[in-house]
DSSP file (Angstrom, degrees, kcal/mol; ACC not computed):
  #  RESIDUE AA STRUCTURE BP1 BP2  ACC     N-H-->O    O-->H-N    N-H-->O    O-->H-N    TCO  KAPPA ALPHA  PHI   PSI    X-CA   Y-CA   Z-CA
    1    1 A M     >        0   0    0      0, 0.0     4,-2.2     0, 0.0     5,-0.2   0.000 360.0 360.0 360.0 -43.1  -20.8   24.9    8.7
    2    2 A I  H  >  +     0   0    0      1,-0.2     4,-2.8     2,-0.2     5,-0.2   0.898 360.0  53.7 -63.5 -40.0  -17.3   24.0   10.0
    3    3 A G  H  > S+     0   0    0      1,-0.2     4,-2.3     2,-0.2    -1,-0.2   0.888 108.6  49.5 -60.4 -40.0  -18.3   20.3   10.0
    4    4 A L  H  > S+     0   0    0      2,-0.2     4,-2.6     1,-0.2    -1,-0.2   0.916 111.6  48.1 -65.2 -43.8  -19.3   20.5    6.4
    5    5 A I  H  X S+     0   0    0     -4,-2.2     4,-2.6     2,-0.2    -2,-0.2   0.927 112.6  48.5 -63.2 -45.3  -16.0   22.3    5.4
    6    6 A N  H  X S+     0   0    0     -4,-2.8     4,-2.3     2,-0.2    -1,-0.2   0.897 111.8  50.0 -61.8 -40.0  -14.0   19.6    7.3
    7    7 A S  H  X S+     0   0    0     -4,-2.3     4,-2.1     2,-0.2    -2,-0.2   0.921 111.6  47.6 -64.3 -44.3  -16.0   16.8    5.6
    8    8 A Q  H  X S+     0   0    0     -4,-2.6     4,-2.5     1,-0.2    -2,-0.2   0.899 111.3  51.3 -63.6 -40.3  -15.4   18.4    2.1
    9    9 A N  H  X S+     0   0    0     -4,-2.6     4,-2.8     1,-0.2    -1,-0.2   0.898 109.0  51.1 -62.4 -40.5  -11.7   18.8    2.9
   10   10 A S  H  X S+     0   0    0     -4,-2.3     4,-2.6     2,-0.2    -2,-0.2   0.894 110.2  48.9 -64.5 -40.3  -11.5   15.1    4.0
   11   11 A V  H  X S+     0   0    0     -4,-2.1     4,-2.6     2,-0.2     5,-0.2   0.928 112.7  47.7 -64.4 -44.8  -13.2   14.0    0.7
   12   12 A V  H  X S+     0   0    0     -4,-2.5     4,-2.6     1,-0.2    -2,-0.2   0.917 113.0  49.2 -61.4 -43.5  -10.8   16.2   -1.3
   13   13 A N  H  X S+     0   0    0     -4,-2.8     4,-2.5     2,-0.2    -2,-0.2   0.902 111.5  48.6 -64.0 -41.7   -7.8   14.8    0.7
   14   14 A A  H  X S+     0   0    0     -4,-2.6     4,-2.3     2,-0.2    -2,-0.2   0.920 113.0  47.5 -64.8 -43.7   -9.0   11.2    0.2
   15   15 A T  H  X S+     0   0    0     -4,-2.6     4,-2.5     1,-0.2    -2,-0.2   0.919 112.8  49.3 -62.2 -43.8   -9.4   11.8   -3.6
   16   16 A A  H  X S+     0   0    0     -4,-2.6     4,-2.6    -5,-0.2    -2,-0.2   0.892 110.1  51.3 -62.8 -40.1   -6.0   13.5   -3.7
   17   17 A A  H  X S+     0   0    0     -4,-2.5     4,-2.4     2,-0.2    -2,-0.2   0.910 110.6  48.1 -64.8 -42.3   -4.4   10.5   -1.8
   18   18 A I  H  X S+     0   0    0     -4,-2.3     4,-2.5     1,-0.2    -2,-0.2   0.929 114.2  46.3 -63.4 -45.0   -5.9    8.0   -4.2
   19   19 A K  H  X S+     0   0    0     -4,-2.5     4,-2.5     2,-0.2    -2,-0.2   0.878 110.8  53.7 -65.4 -37.2   -4.7   10.0   -7.2
   20   20 A T  H  X S+     0   0    0     -4,-2.6     4,-2.5     2,-0.2    -2,-0.2   0.930 111.1  45.3 -62.3 -45.9   -1.3   10.4   -5.7
   21   21 A L  H  X S+     0   0    0     -4,-2.4     4,-2.2     2,-0.2    -2,-0.2   0.922 112.9  50.2 -64.8 -43.8   -0.9    6.7   -5.2
   22   22 A A  H  X S+     0   0    0     -4,-2.5     4,-2.2     1,-0.2    -2,-0.2   0.905 112.5  47.9 -60.4 -41.4   -2.2    6.0   -8.7
   23   23 A R  H  X S+     0   0    0     -4,-2.5     4,-2.9     2,-0.2     5,-0.2   0.912 109.7  52.0 -66.3 -42.8    0.3    8.5  -10.2
   24   24 A A  H  X S+     0   0    0     -4,-2.5     4,-1.7     1,-0.2    -2,-0.2   0.886 111.2  48.1 -61.5 -39.3    3.2    7.1   -8.1
   25   25 A I  H  X S+     0   0    0     -4,-2.2     4,-0.8     2,-0.2    -1,-0.2   0.922 113.7  46.7 -65.7 -44.6    2.4    3.6   -9.5
   26   26 A M  H >< S+     0   0    0     -4,-2.2     3,-0.7     1,-0.2    -2,-0.2   0.910 111.3  50.5 -66.5 -42.6    2.1    4.8  -13.0
   27   27 A V  H 3< S+     0   0    0     -4,-2.9    -1,-0.2     1,-0.2    -2,-0.2   0.863 109.6  51.4 -64.1 -36.4    5.4    6.9  -12.9
   28   28 A A  H >< S+     0   0    0     -4,-1.7     3,-2.3    -5,-0.2    -1,-0.2   0.680  80.4 149.5 -74.1 -17.1    7.3    3.9  -11.5
   29   29 A G  T << S+     0   0    0     -4,-0.8    90,-0.1    -3,-0.7     3,-0.1   0.253  70.7   6.6 -26.1 121.4    6.1    1.6  -14.3
   30   30 A G  T 3  S+     0   0    0     56,-0.4     2,-0.3    88,-0.2    -1,-0.3   0.377 117.1  85.2  83.5  -4.0    8.6   -1.1  -15.1
   31   31 A D  S <  S-     0   0    0     -3,-2.3     2,-0.2     2,-0.0    -1,-0.2  -0.929  85.8-100.1-127.1 152.6   11.0   -0.2  -12.2
   32   32 A F        +     0   0    0     -2,-0.3     2,-0.3    82,-0.3    86,-0.1  -0.512  47.3 163.6 -70.4 136.8   11.0   -1.2   -8.6
   33   33 A S  E     -a  120   0A   0     86,-0.9    88,-3.5    -2,-0.2     2,-0.6  -0.952  29.6-140.0-152.0 134.3    9.6    1.3   -6.3
   34   34 A L  E     -a  121   0A   0    109,-0.4   111,-0.7    -2,-0.3     2,-0.4  -0.874  23.6-179.4-100.5 124.7    8.4    0.9   -2.7
   35   35 A L  E     -a  122   0A   0     86,-2.9    88,-2.8    -2,-0.6     2,-0.5  -0.968  14.7-151.6-123.2 138.2    5.2    2.7   -1.8
   36   36 A L  E     -ab 123 147A   0    110,-0.9   112,-2.9    -2,-0.4     2,-0.5  -0.945   8.8-172.1-111.5 127.1    3.6    2.7    1.7
   37   37 A A  E     -ab 124 148A   0     86,-2.4    88,-2.8    -2,-0.5     2,-0.6  -0.980  11.3-156.3-117.3 121.6   -0.2    3.2    1.9
   38   38 A C  E     +ab 125 149A   0    110,-2.8   112,-3.2    -2,-0.5     2,-0.3  -0.874  25.9 150.5-108.3 122.9   -1.5    3.7    5.4
   39   39 A C        -     0   0    0     86,-2.6   112,-0.1    -2,-0.6    -2,-0.1  -0.961  31.1-156.7-148.9 129.3   -5.0    2.9    6.4
   40   40 A N  S    S+     0   0    0     -2,-0.3    86,-0.1   110,-0.2   111,-0.1   0.521  77.9  68.8 -87.8  -5.0   -6.2    1.7    9.8
   41   41 A S     >  -     0   0    0      1,-0.1     4,-2.7     2,-0.0     5,-0.2  -0.951  63.2-157.9-118.3 116.0   -9.4    0.0    8.6
   42   42 A P  H  > S+     0   0    0      0, 0.0     4,-1.9     0, 0.0    -1,-0.1   0.855  97.3  52.7 -57.7 -34.4   -9.2   -3.2    6.5
   43   43 A R  H  > S+     0   0    0      2,-0.2     4,-2.0     1,-0.2     5,-0.1   0.940 111.1  44.9 -67.3 -46.6  -12.7   -2.5    5.1
   44   44 A R  H  > S+     0   0    0      1,-0.2     4,-3.0     2,-0.2     5,-0.2   0.898 108.9  58.8 -61.5 -39.2  -11.8    1.0    4.0
   45   45 A Q  H  X S+     0   0    0     -4,-2.7     4,-2.6     1,-0.2    -1,-0.2   0.918 106.4  46.9 -56.4 -45.3   -8.6   -0.3    2.6
   46   46 A Q  H  X S+     0   0    0     -4,-1.9     4,-2.0     2,-0.2    -1,-0.2   0.890 112.1  50.3 -65.6 -39.4  -10.5   -2.6    0.3
   47   47 A D  H  X S+     0   0    0     -4,-2.0     4,-2.1     2,-0.2    -2,-0.2   0.916 112.0  47.7 -63.1 -42.4  -12.9    0.2   -0.7
   48   48 A I  H  X S+     0   0    0     -4,-3.0     4,-3.0     1,-0.2    -2,-0.2   0.898 108.5  54.7 -65.6 -41.2   -9.9    2.4   -1.5
   49   49 A L  H  X S+     0   0    0     -4,-2.6     4,-2.2    -5,-0.2    -1,-0.2   0.903 107.4  50.9 -58.5 -41.3   -8.2   -0.4   -3.5
   50   50 A S  H  X S+     0   0    0     -4,-2.0     4,-1.1     2,-0.2    -1,-0.2   0.930 112.9  45.1 -61.9 -45.7  -11.4   -0.7   -5.6
   51   51 A L  H  X S+     0   0    0     -4,-2.1     4,-2.3     1,-0.2     3,-0.4   0.905 110.5  54.8 -63.8 -41.0  -11.3    3.0   -6.3
   52   52 A L  H  X S+     0   0    0     -4,-3.0     4,-2.6     1,-0.3    -1,-0.2   0.897 104.0  53.8 -60.2 -41.4   -7.6    2.9   -7.0
   53   53 A K  H  < S+     0   0    0     -4,-2.2    -1,-0.3     1,-0.2    -2,-0.2   0.811 109.7  49.7 -64.6 -28.8   -8.1    0.3   -9.6
   54   54 A E  H  < S+     0   0    0     -4,-1.1    -2,-0.2    -3,-0.4    -1,-0.2   0.899 114.7  43.2 -72.8 -42.0  -10.6    2.6  -11.3
   55   55 A Y  H  < S+     0   0    0     -4,-2.3    -2,-0.2    -5,-0.1    -3,-0.2   0.829 103.4  75.9 -72.3 -33.3   -8.3    5.6  -11.2
   56   56 A S     <  -     0   0    0     -4,-2.6     4,-0.1    -5,-0.2   -33,-0.1  -0.661  59.2-160.2 -91.8 130.5   -5.1    3.7  -12.3
   57   57 A P  S    S+     0   0    0      0, 0.0     2,-0.3     0, 0.0    -1,-0.1   0.588  71.7  96.2 -76.6  -9.0   -4.6    2.7  -15.9
   58   58 A V  S    S-     0   0    0    -36,-0.1     2,-0.8     1,-0.1    -2,-0.1  -0.601  85.9-116.7 -83.2 139.6   -2.0    0.2  -14.6
   59   59 A D        -     0   0    0     -2,-0.3    28,-0.8     1,-0.0     2,-0.6  -0.682  35.6-158.4 -76.4 111.7   -3.1   -3.4  -13.9
   60   60 A I  E     -c   87   0A   0     -2,-0.8     2,-0.3    26,-0.2    28,-0.2  -0.833   4.8-159.6-100.9 122.0   -2.7   -3.8  -10.2
   61   61 A R  E     -c   88   0A   0     26,-2.7    28,-3.0    -2,-0.6     2,-0.4  -0.750   8.6-150.0 -96.9 147.4   -2.3   -7.3   -8.7
   62   62 A E  E     -c   89   0A   0     -2,-0.3     2,-0.5    26,-0.2    28,-0.2  -0.959  10.7-169.0-123.1 136.5   -3.0   -7.9   -5.0
   63   63 A I  E     -c   90   0A   0     26,-3.0    28,-2.6    -2,-0.4     2,-0.8  -0.990  12.4-152.3-120.3 125.0   -1.5  -10.4   -2.7
   64   64 A I  E     -c   91   0A   0     -2,-0.5    28,-0.2    26,-0.2    26,-0.1  -0.867  27.0-132.7 -92.8 111.5   -3.1  -11.0    0.7
   65   65 A I        -     0   0    0     26,-2.9    30,-0.1    -2,-0.8     7,-0.0  -0.442  19.9-116.9 -71.3 131.3   -0.2  -12.1    2.8
   66   66 A P    >   -     0   0    0      0, 0.0     3,-1.9     0, 0.0    -1,-0.1  -0.350  18.2-121.1 -66.7 146.9   -1.0  -15.2    4.9
   67   67 A P  T 3  S+     0   0    0      0, 0.0    30,-2.6     0, 0.0    31,-0.5   0.736 111.9  57.6 -59.2 -22.8   -0.8  -14.8    8.7
   68   68 A T  T 3  S+     0   0    0     28,-0.2    28,-0.1    29,-0.1    -3,-0.0   0.451  77.8 125.7 -89.2  -0.5    1.9  -17.5    8.8
   69   69 A S    <   +     0   0    0     -3,-1.9    29,-0.4     1,-0.1    33,-0.2  -0.298  33.2 179.4 -62.0 139.9    4.3  -15.7    6.4
   70   70 A E        +     0   0    0      1,-0.3     2,-0.4    31,-0.1    35,-0.3   0.589  69.2  34.6-113.8 -20.6    7.8  -15.2    7.8
   71   71 A T     >  -     0   0    0      1,-0.1     4,-1.3    34,-0.1    -1,-0.3  -1.000  57.4-156.2-137.4 138.6    9.3  -13.4    4.8
   72   72 A L  H  > S+     0   0    0     30,-0.5     4,-2.8    -2,-0.4     5,-0.2   0.907  95.3  55.1 -75.1 -43.7    7.8  -11.0    2.3
   73   73 A Y  H  > S+     0   0    0      1,-0.2     4,-2.8     2,-0.2     5,-0.2   0.932 110.6  44.6 -57.2 -49.7   10.3  -11.7   -0.5
   74   74 A T  H  > S+     0   0    0      1,-0.2     4,-2.7     2,-0.2     5,-0.2   0.896 113.0  51.5 -63.9 -41.0    9.6  -15.5   -0.4
   75   75 A T  H  X S+     0   0    0     -4,-1.3     4,-1.7     2,-0.2    -1,-0.2   0.923 113.2  44.3 -62.8 -44.8    5.9  -15.0   -0.3
   76   76 A I  H  X S+     0   0    0     -4,-2.8     4,-2.9     2,-0.2     5,-0.4   0.952 114.5  49.0 -64.4 -49.0    5.9  -12.6   -3.2
   77   77 A S  H  X S+     0   0    0     -4,-2.8     4,-2.0    -5,-0.2    -2,-0.2   0.910 112.1  48.1 -57.4 -45.1    8.3  -14.8   -5.3
   78   78 A A  H  < S+     0   0    0     -4,-2.7    -1,-0.2    -5,-0.2    -2,-0.2   0.847 115.7  45.5 -65.6 -33.6    6.2  -18.0   -4.6
   79   79 A T  H  < S+     0   0    0     -4,-1.7    -2,-0.2    -5,-0.2    -1,-0.2   0.912 121.3  32.8 -78.9 -43.8    3.0  -16.2   -5.6
   80   80 A I  H >< S-     0   0    0     -4,-2.9     3,-1.8     1,-0.2    -2,-0.2   0.693  84.6-172.2 -89.7 -17.4    4.0  -14.4   -8.7
   81   81 A G  T 3<  -     0   0    0     -4,-2.0    -1,-0.2    -5,-0.4    -2,-0.1  -0.406  68.4 -23.6  62.3-133.0    6.5  -17.0  -10.0
   82   82 A S  T 3  S+     0   0    0     -2,-0.1    -1,-0.3    -4,-0.1     2,-0.1   0.497 112.3 107.0 -91.3  -3.6    8.4  -15.6  -13.0
   83   83 A S    <   -     0   0    0     -3,-1.8    -3,-0.0     1,-0.0     0, 0.0  -0.397  58.5-149.5 -74.1 153.5    5.7  -13.1  -14.0
   84   84 A Q        -     0   0    0     -2,-0.1    -2,-0.1    33,-0.1    -1,-0.0  -0.899  14.8-152.2-122.8  99.0    6.2   -9.4  -13.4
   85   85 A P        -     0   0    0      0, 0.0     3,-0.1     0, 0.0   -25,-0.1  -0.207  24.7-116.7 -65.4 163.8    2.9   -7.7  -12.7
   86   86 A E  S    S-     0   0    0    -27,-0.5   -56,-0.4     1,-0.3     2,-0.3   0.864  96.7  -6.8 -68.3 -34.8    2.6   -4.0  -13.6
   87   87 A A  E     -c   60   0A   0    -28,-0.8   -26,-2.7    32,-0.2     2,-0.4  -0.973  68.0-148.7-157.1 151.3    2.1   -3.2   -9.9
   88   88 A L  E     -cd  61 121A   0     32,-2.4    34,-3.3    -2,-0.3     2,-0.4  -0.989   3.5-161.2-133.0 128.5    1.7   -5.3   -6.8
   89   89 A M  E     -cd  62 122A   0    -28,-3.0   -26,-3.0    -2,-0.4     2,-0.6  -0.897   6.6-157.1-105.2 133.8   -0.3   -4.5   -3.6
   90   90 A I  E     +cd  63 123A   0     32,-3.1    34,-2.6    -2,-0.4     2,-0.3  -0.956  20.6 170.0-111.4 117.4    0.5   -6.4   -0.4
   91   91 A T  E     +c   64   0A   0    -28,-2.6   -26,-2.9    -2,-0.6    34,-0.1  -0.775  47.7  53.5-118.7 167.2   -2.4   -6.4    2.1
   92   92 A G    >   +     0   0    0     -2,-0.3     3,-1.9   -28,-0.2     4,-0.4   0.507  57.3 132.3  90.5   5.9   -2.9   -8.4    5.3
   93   93 A L  G >   +     0   0    0     31,-0.5     3,-1.4     1,-0.3    32,-0.1   0.845  67.6  64.0 -58.6 -32.5    0.3   -7.4    7.1
   94   94 A E  G 3  S+     0   0    0      1,-0.3    -1,-0.3    30,-0.2     5,-0.1   0.680 101.3  52.1 -66.1 -15.6   -1.7   -6.6   10.2
   95   95 A S  G <  S+     0   0    0     -3,-1.9     2,-0.3   -30,-0.1    -1,-0.3   0.502  78.5 116.9 -96.7  -6.0   -2.7  -10.2   10.4
   96   96 A V    X   -     0   0    0     -3,-1.4     3,-0.8    -4,-0.4   -28,-0.2  -0.485  55.4-152.0 -69.6 125.3    0.9  -11.7   10.2
   97   97 A T  T 3  S+     0   0    0    -30,-2.6     2,-0.6    -2,-0.3     3,-0.3   0.921  94.1  37.9 -64.0 -47.5    1.7  -13.5   13.4
   98   98 A A  T 3> S+     0   0    0    -31,-0.5     4,-2.3   -29,-0.4    -1,-0.3  -0.421  74.1 149.5-102.1  56.2    5.4  -13.0   13.3
   99   99 A I  H <>  +     0   0    0     -3,-0.8     4,-2.6    -2,-0.6     5,-0.2   0.859  68.5  54.7 -62.3 -38.0    5.3   -9.5   11.9
  100  100 A N  H  > S+     0   0    0     -3,-0.3     4,-2.5     1,-0.2    -1,-0.2   0.935 110.3  46.7 -61.3 -44.4    8.5   -8.3   13.5
  101  101 A Q  H  > S+     0   0    0      1,-0.2     4,-2.8     2,-0.2     5,-0.2   0.913 112.1  51.0 -61.8 -43.5   10.4  -11.2   11.9
  102  102 A L  H  X S+     0   0    0     -4,-2.3     4,-2.2     2,-0.2   -30,-0.5   0.912 111.6  47.3 -62.0 -43.1    8.8  -10.5    8.6
  103  103 A I  H  X S+     0   0    0     -4,-2.6     4,-2.2     2,-0.2    -2,-0.2   0.933 113.7  47.0 -64.7 -46.0    9.8   -6.8    8.8
  104  104 A V  H  X S+     0   0    0     -4,-2.5     4,-2.1     1,-0.2    -2,-0.2   0.928 113.6  47.8 -62.8 -45.3   13.4   -7.6    9.8
  105  105 A S  H  X S+     0   0    0     -4,-2.8     4,-1.7   -35,-0.3    -1,-0.2   0.879 110.6  52.2 -65.0 -36.5   13.8  -10.2    7.0
  106  106 A T  H  < S+     0   0    0     -4,-2.2    -1,-0.2    -5,-0.2    -2,-0.2   0.894 108.1  51.7 -65.2 -38.9   12.3   -7.8    4.4
  107  107 A N  H >< S+     0   0    0     -4,-2.2     3,-1.1     1,-0.2     4,-0.2   0.912 110.5  48.3 -62.1 -42.3   14.8   -5.2    5.5
  108  108 A L  H 3< S+     0   0    0     -4,-2.1     3,-0.3     1,-0.2    -1,-0.2   0.817 116.1  43.9 -67.2 -30.2   17.7   -7.7    5.1
  109  109 A M  T >X S+     0   0    0     -4,-1.7     4,-1.9     1,-0.2     3,-0.7   0.249  78.2 113.4 -97.4  11.4   16.4   -8.7    1.6
  110  110 A R  H <> S+     0   0    0     -3,-1.1     4,-1.8     1,-0.3    -1,-0.2   0.836  74.6  53.5 -59.1 -34.8   15.6   -5.2    0.4
  111  111 A D  H 3> S+     0   0    0     -3,-0.3     4,-2.2    -4,-0.2    -1,-0.3   0.877 107.2  52.2 -67.3 -35.4   18.3   -5.3   -2.3
  112  112 A E  H <> S+     0   0    0     -3,-0.7     4,-2.9     2,-0.2     5,-0.4   0.872 104.3  57.2 -66.4 -36.6   16.8   -8.5   -3.7
  113  113 A L  H  X S+     0   0    0     -4,-1.9     4,-2.2     1,-0.2    -2,-0.2   0.955 110.6  43.4 -55.7 -49.7   13.4   -6.9   -3.8
  114  114 A R  H  < S+     0   0    0     -4,-1.8   -82,-0.3     1,-0.2    -2,-0.2   0.875 117.1  46.3 -65.7 -38.6   14.9   -4.2   -6.1
  115  115 A K  H  < S+     0   0    0     -4,-2.2    -1,-0.2     1,-0.2    -2,-0.2   0.889 122.0  33.3 -71.5 -39.5   16.9   -6.6   -8.2
  116  116 A Q  H  < S+     0   0    0     -4,-2.9     2,-0.7    -5,-0.1    -2,-0.2   0.732 108.5  64.9 -93.9 -24.5   14.1   -9.2   -8.7
  117  117 A F     <  -     0   0    0     -4,-2.2     2,-0.7    -5,-0.4    -1,-0.1  -0.885  52.5-174.9-111.9 112.8   11.0   -7.1   -8.9
  118  118 A Q        +     0   0    0     -2,-0.7   -88,-0.2   -87,-0.1   -86,-0.1  -0.412  61.9  71.2-100.3  55.4   10.6   -4.7  -11.8
  119  119 A F  S    S-     0   0    0     -2,-0.7   -86,-0.9   -89,-0.2     2,-0.2  -0.979  91.9 -83.0-159.5 159.0    7.4   -3.1  -10.6
  120  120 A P  E     -a   33   0A   0      0, 0.0   -32,-2.4     0, 0.0     2,-0.5  -0.521  39.7-152.7 -69.9 136.9    6.1   -0.8   -7.9
  121  121 A L  E     -ad  34  88A   0    -88,-3.5   -86,-2.9    -2,-0.2     2,-0.6  -0.957   6.5-162.8-114.7 118.0    5.4   -2.6   -4.7
  122  122 A V  E     -ad  35  89A   0    -34,-3.3   -32,-3.1    -2,-0.5     2,-0.6  -0.899   1.4-161.0-106.3 117.7    2.7   -1.1   -2.4
  123  123 A L  E     -ad  36  90A   0    -88,-2.8   -86,-2.4    -2,-0.6     2,-0.7  -0.872  10.0-147.8 -96.6 120.0    2.7   -2.2    1.2
  124  124 A W  E     +a   37   0A   0    -34,-2.6   -31,-0.5    -2,-0.6     2,-0.3  -0.797  30.6 170.2 -87.6 118.8   -0.6   -1.5    2.9
  125  125 A V  E     -a   38   0A   0    -88,-2.8   -86,-2.6    -2,-0.7     2,-0.2  -0.812  27.8-141.6-124.8 161.7    0.1   -0.8    6.5
  126  126 A N     >  -     0   0    0     -2,-0.3     4,-2.5   -88,-0.2     5,-0.2  -0.603  46.2 -88.2-109.5-178.5   -1.7    0.5    9.5
  127  127 A D  H  > S+     0   0    0     -2,-0.2     4,-2.3     1,-0.2     5,-0.2   0.874 127.4  52.1 -60.5 -37.6   -0.2    2.8   12.2
  128  128 A D  H  > S+     0   0    0      2,-0.2     4,-2.2     1,-0.2    -1,-0.2   0.940 111.6  44.7 -64.9 -47.3    1.1   -0.1   14.2
  129  129 A I  H  > S+     0   0    0      1,-0.2     4,-2.5     2,-0.2    -2,-0.2   0.890 111.9  54.1 -64.0 -39.1    2.9   -1.7   11.2
  130  130 A L  H  X S+     0   0    0     -4,-2.5     4,-2.2     2,-0.2    -1,-0.2   0.919 108.1  49.0 -61.7 -43.9    4.2    1.7   10.2
  131  131 A R  H  X S+     0   0    0     -4,-2.3     4,-2.3     1,-0.2    -1,-0.2   0.908 111.2  50.4 -61.1 -42.0    5.7    2.2   13.7
  132  132 A R  H  X>S+     0   0    0     -4,-2.2     4,-3.6     2,-0.2     5,-0.5   0.900 108.7  51.9 -64.0 -40.3    7.3   -1.2   13.5
  133  133 A L  H  X5S+     0   0    0     -4,-2.5     4,-2.0     1,-0.2     8,-0.4   0.927 110.9  47.5 -60.2 -44.8    8.8   -0.4   10.1
  134  134 A I  H  <5S+     0   0    0     -4,-2.2    -2,-0.2     1,-0.2    -1,-0.2   0.899 120.9  37.7 -62.9 -40.9   10.3    2.8   11.4
  135  135 A W  H  <5S+     0   0    0     -4,-2.3    -2,-0.2    -5,-0.2    -3,-0.2   0.918 128.8  28.1 -78.6 -46.6   11.7    1.0   14.5
  136  136 A L  H  <5S+     0   0    0     -4,-3.6    -3,-0.2     1,-0.2    -2,-0.2   0.726 133.7  23.8 -92.1 -24.6   12.8   -2.4   13.0
  137  137 A A     X< +     0   0    0     -4,-2.0     4,-2.6    -5,-0.5     5,-0.2  -0.404  60.8 156.1-142.2  60.3   13.6   -1.5    9.4
  138  138 A P  H  > S+     0   0    0      0, 0.0     4,-2.2     0, 0.0     5,-0.1   0.842  78.2  55.9 -61.0 -31.8   14.4    2.2    9.1
  139  139 A D  H  > S+     0   0    0      2,-0.2     4,-0.7     1,-0.2    -2,-0.1   0.927 110.4  44.3 -65.2 -43.3   16.4    1.5    5.9
  140  140 A L  H >> S+     0   0    0      1,-0.2     3,-1.1    -3,-0.2     4,-0.7   0.929 112.7  51.8 -64.8 -45.4   13.4   -0.2    4.2
  141  141 A K  H >< S+     0   0    0     -4,-2.6     3,-1.0    -8,-0.4    -2,-0.2   0.880 105.0  56.9 -58.7 -39.0   11.1    2.6    5.4
  142  142 A D  H 3< S+     0   0    0     -4,-2.2    -1,-0.3     1,-0.2    -2,-0.2   0.708  93.5  68.8 -68.7 -19.1   13.5    5.2    4.0
  143  143 A W  H << S+     0   0    0     -3,-1.1     2,-0.4    -4,-0.7  -109,-0.4   0.819  83.5  83.1 -67.0 -29.6   13.1    3.6    0.5
  144  144 A A  S << S-     0   0    0     -3,-1.0  -109,-0.2    -4,-0.7     3,-0.1  -0.633  79.5-142.1 -77.8 127.5    9.6    4.7    0.4
  145  145 A A  S    S-     0   0    0   -111,-0.7     2,-0.3    -2,-0.4    -1,-0.2   0.913  75.0 -29.0 -56.5 -44.9    9.4    8.3   -0.8
  146  146 A C        -     0   0    0   -110,-0.1  -110,-0.9    -3,-0.1     2,-0.6  -0.970  65.4-101.2-161.9 167.2    6.6    9.1    1.6
  147  147 A T  E     -b   36   0A   0     -2,-0.3     2,-0.7  -112,-0.1  -110,-0.2  -0.881  29.9-145.7 -99.5 124.7    3.7    7.4    3.3
  148  148 A I  E     -b   37   0A   0   -112,-2.9  -110,-2.8    -2,-0.6     2,-0.3  -0.814  18.5-147.6 -93.1 119.3    0.3    8.0    1.6
  149  149 A R  E     -b   38   0A   0     -2,-0.7  -110,-0.2  -112,-0.2     2,-0.1  -0.694  20.5-176.2 -95.9 138.1   -2.3    8.2    4.3
  150  150 A F        +     0   0    0   -112,-3.2     2,-1.2    -2,-0.3  -110,-0.2  -0.535  23.4 150.7-126.6  62.8   -5.9    7.1    3.8
  151  151 A D        +     0   0    0   -112,-0.1     2,-0.3    -2,-0.1  -112,-0.1  -0.673  26.4 135.9 -98.5  80.6   -7.6    8.0    7.1
  152  152 A V        -     0   0    0     -2,-1.2     2,-0.1  -138,-0.1  -108,-0.1  -0.896  51.8-117.9-124.7 153.9  -11.1    8.6    5.9
  153  153 A T     >  -     0   0    0     -2,-0.3     4,-2.4     1,-0.1     5,-0.2  -0.410  32.4-107.3 -83.0 166.6  -14.5    7.6    7.3
  154  154 A Q  H  > S+     0   0    0      1,-0.2     4,-2.4     2,-0.2     5,-0.2   0.893 121.3  53.0 -60.9 -40.3  -16.9    5.4    5.3
  155  155 A A  H  > S+     0   0    0      1,-0.2     4,-1.6     2,-0.2    -1,-0.2   0.912 110.1  47.5 -62.8 -41.7  -19.2    8.4    4.7
  156  156 A Q  H  > S+     0   0    0      1,-0.2     4,-1.9     2,-0.2    -1,-0.2   0.896 111.0  51.4 -65.6 -39.4  -16.2   10.3    3.3
  157  157 A L  H  X S+     0   0    0     -4,-2.4     4,-2.4     1,-0.2    -2,-0.2   0.880 106.2  54.6 -65.6 -37.6  -15.2    7.4    1.1
  158  158 A A  H  X S+     0   0    0     -4,-2.4     4,-2.2     1,-0.2    -1,-0.2   0.880 107.4  50.9 -62.5 -37.3  -18.8    7.1   -0.3
  159  159 A K  H  X S+     0   0    0     -4,-1.6     4,-2.4     2,-0.2    -1,-0.2   0.890 108.5  51.3 -66.7 -38.6  -18.5   10.8   -1.3
  160  160 A V  H  X S+     0   0    0     -4,-1.9     4,-2.4     2,-0.2    -2,-0.2   0.924 110.2  49.5 -62.8 -43.1  -15.2   10.1   -3.0
  161  161 A Q  H  X S+     0   0    0     -4,-2.4     4,-1.0     1,-0.2    -2,-0.2   0.896 111.1  49.6 -62.2 -40.1  -16.9    7.2   -4.9
  162  162 A A  H  < S+     0   0    0     -4,-2.2     3,-0.3     1,-0.2    -1,-0.2   0.887 111.3  49.0 -66.5 -38.8  -19.8    9.5   -5.9
  163  163 A I  H  < S+     0   0    0     -4,-2.4    -2,-0.2     1,-0.2    -1,-0.2   0.892 111.9  48.4 -66.7 -39.9  -17.4   12.2   -7.1
  164  164 A S  H  <        0   0    0     -4,-2.4    -1,-0.2     1,-0.2    -2,-0.2   0.641 360.0 360.0 -78.4 -13.0  -15.4    9.7   -9.2
  165  165 A A     <        0   0    0     -4,-1.0    -1,-0.2    -3,-0.3    -2,-0.1   0.480 360.0 360.0 -75.0 360.0  -18.5    8.2  -10.8
């Protein structure tokens, strides 16, 4: 019985987290906002992104950051050009070879992010990247109102998908 209750609570929490992120993206519309979404499984992250795109009325663009990236600002600028998406998700940070350099440079360029990007920016991180952000770029980390956690199992995520269908 306790396992069932915990499973139901996890499904409710995952659904709430997805809705929270969708709401944060919608509320920020047209203004820069830094949002952190934490998920330790890249596969779950993609499943959650799919659900998020269903929940959110905002057109969410995704950039998978290349492992060779050294700066987030330059990578985003080069990818989006002069367009301003409604919202932008950055995934793949866990694969970046020089992640410490990327985090430090992003912290140094944080004012440019706000000046140049008129949309919510969602960084998908895992626990390791989150720890590095706290340690190497506390100012950047503090820009994010809170970290939205998505630590759910595949079975729990399937239940969330079934509920949202």
